[in-house]
C-alpha positions, -999 to 999 in steps of 0.1 A, spaced: 510 179 -319 538 165 -295 551 131 -306 569 113 -278 587 80 -273 621 67 -267 632 61 -303 649 88 -322 670 92 -351 700 94 -326 691 66 -302 670 36 -304 651 18 -276 653 -20 -269 623 -22 -290 646 -21 -320 622 -6 -345 635 17 -372 607 42 -370 613 73 -349 595 101 -331 610 125 -357 594 106 -385 562 108 -368 564 145 -363 572 149 -399 541 130 -409 519 153 -388 535 183 -403 530 168 -441 493 163 -432 489 200 -424 496 200 -387 527 210 -367 546 181 -354 571 183 -326 593 154 -315 602 152 -280 621 122 -267 602 111 -235 605 77 -216 570 76 -203 582 51 -173 604 80 -161 581 105 -141 605 133 -142 608 131 -181 570 131 -183 567 162 -160 594 179 -180 574 172 -212 541 187 -197 559 217 -183 573 225 -218 539 220 -233 524 246 -206 553 269 -212 548 269 -249 510 267 -252 495 273 -216 471 244 -223 466 207 -233 435 199 -253 439 163 -262 460 134 -248 463 103 -268 477 76 -245 489 51 -270 520 36 -253 528 0 -258 560 -17 -270 555 -53 -256 553 -72 -288 589 -87 -285 583 -98 -250 548 -115 -254 549 -152 -258 516 -161 -275 493 -189 -261 518 -196 -232 504 -201 -198 515 -180 -168 538 -208 -155 557 -212 -186 559 -175 -197 591 -156 -189 581 -138 -158 606 -107 -163 592 -103 -198 557 -105 -186 561 -79 -159 580 -56 -181 550 -58 -206 525 -46 -179 550 -19 -170 551 -7 -207 515 -10 -211 498 1 -179 525 20 -157 533 43 -187 497 54 -191 493 61 -152 527 81 -153 516 101 -183 480 107 -170 495 118 -135 512 146 -151 493 155 -182 459 154 -166 469 183 -143 473 207 -173 445 191 -195 419 196 -167 425 234 -163 406 241 -195 371 228 -201 366 205 -229 398 182 -227 400 150 -243 418 118 -233 419 88 -257 433 56 -242 443 35 -271 441 -3 -268 434 -36 -286 400 -50 -285 366 -33 -273 352 -38 -240 327 -62 -252 352 -83 -269 379 -84 -243 352 -92 -217 342 -122 -236 376 -132 -249 409 -144 -232 433 -123 -252 465 -147 -261 483 -147 -222 477 -132 -190 500 -105 -196 487 -94 -229 451 -97 -214 457 -76 -186 476 -48 -207 446 -47 -231 418 -47 -207 437 -20 -184 433 10 -208 396 4 -211 391 7 -174 415 35 -172 394 55 -197 363 49 -174 385 62 -145 396 95 -164 360 99 -174 351 98 -138 379 122 -125 374 146 -152 337 148 -150 340 181 -129 362 196 -154 340 192 -186 366 166 -198 360 135 -218 378 102 -217 374 74 -243 391 40 -250 396 34 -287 409 4 -305 419 0 -341 410 -30 -360 437 -54 -377 462 -27 -380 487 -27 -409 514 -12 -387 548 -14 -398 556 -44 -375 526 -63 -389 536 -57 -424 571 -68 -416 558 -99 -398 539 -110 -428 566 -101 -453 547 -74 -473 546 -37 -477 517 -14 -475 515 -15 -514 516 -53 -514 499 -62 -484 471 -82 -503 498 -107 -510 497 -120 -475 459 -130 -480 468 -165 -493 484 -173 -460 463 -151 -436 429 -145 -454 412 -127 -427 439 -101 -431 414 -87 -458 397 -68 -430 428 -48 -421 433 -11 -420 460 16 -420 469 35 -390 454 66 -407 419 51 -402 419 52 -363 438 86 -365 412 101 -386 385 86 -363 401 103 -333 406 136 -350 369 136 -357 360 127 -322 381 155 -309 364 178 -333 329 168 -322 314 195 -297 293 166 -284 319 143 -277 312 142 -241 286 116 -250 314 91 -255 329 97 -222 338 65 -204 329 43 -234 349 19 -254 347 24 -291 366 13 -323 380 27 -354 352 10 -372 325 26 -351 339 60 -353 340 55 -390 304 50 -393 296 77 -368 314 105 -384 317 93 -418 355 87 -421 373 64 -445 405 46 -446 430 58 -471 416 35 -499 380 50 -493 369 19 -474 354 19 -440 365 -13 -424 345 -26 -392 371 -51 -381 356 -59 -346 322 -68 -360 340 -89 -386 361 -107 -361 332 -118 -343 308 -126 -370 331 -140 -395 367 -149 -382 357 -162 -347 326 -179 -362 348 -200 -383 334 -186 -416 355 -182 -447 373 -149 -452 346 -124 -467 347 -86 -461 314 -80 -479 295 -57 -457 323 -50 -434 343 -24 -454 
């Protein structure tokens, strides 16, 4: 597994996070795979082309592309109308969230499409149904999170003649490093945040969506998902995949039926 991005142990991006692609590669190796860190700016077509050329030289094929590129949290102004939102930050957000996916697909799908059975996963925030029915915080974030769902449909169409599959996948309320830091907790103490943010009870670790995607990739009938939008919760139900604590959180059903409905936090029947 090639782990790419701009933040390495030698050089951080303007995103300013301490996590690095080397850390990610080591997690892959510790989990039983082979993690390879390759510094790559996915807005740089030449850098992405070099990455794909390296994969082709070393393996001759690309089986799975997980297009999970973002990095806009620090530029997004929540619940701010377009005329008040910083324009440069908004446009930069779209470049990070959409252009990177297009640049990567342009180069990577050339290799992936050569071998039948390839899988493309577009990672976003929100299912197609939820994002169609709800405005997502501001116009830039809204566009950024709807676009990968449409891109998955596009890749499904373009890969149809190459026996390829493309799916949009969203995690639930993710206990990412930045989210834990924002709430002032750790993975071991995350429940301490529930007094202030009760619905955080439905949250999940990053491993849950990763396990779901791995199960999807291993499914010989995965083409039945092509062009669809799904979630970590749905993949968990479909493939019998659990989070690290043995639970199976269904965050997007919970959001609609409990959180957005204004009900008290209660995960009974949702994890």
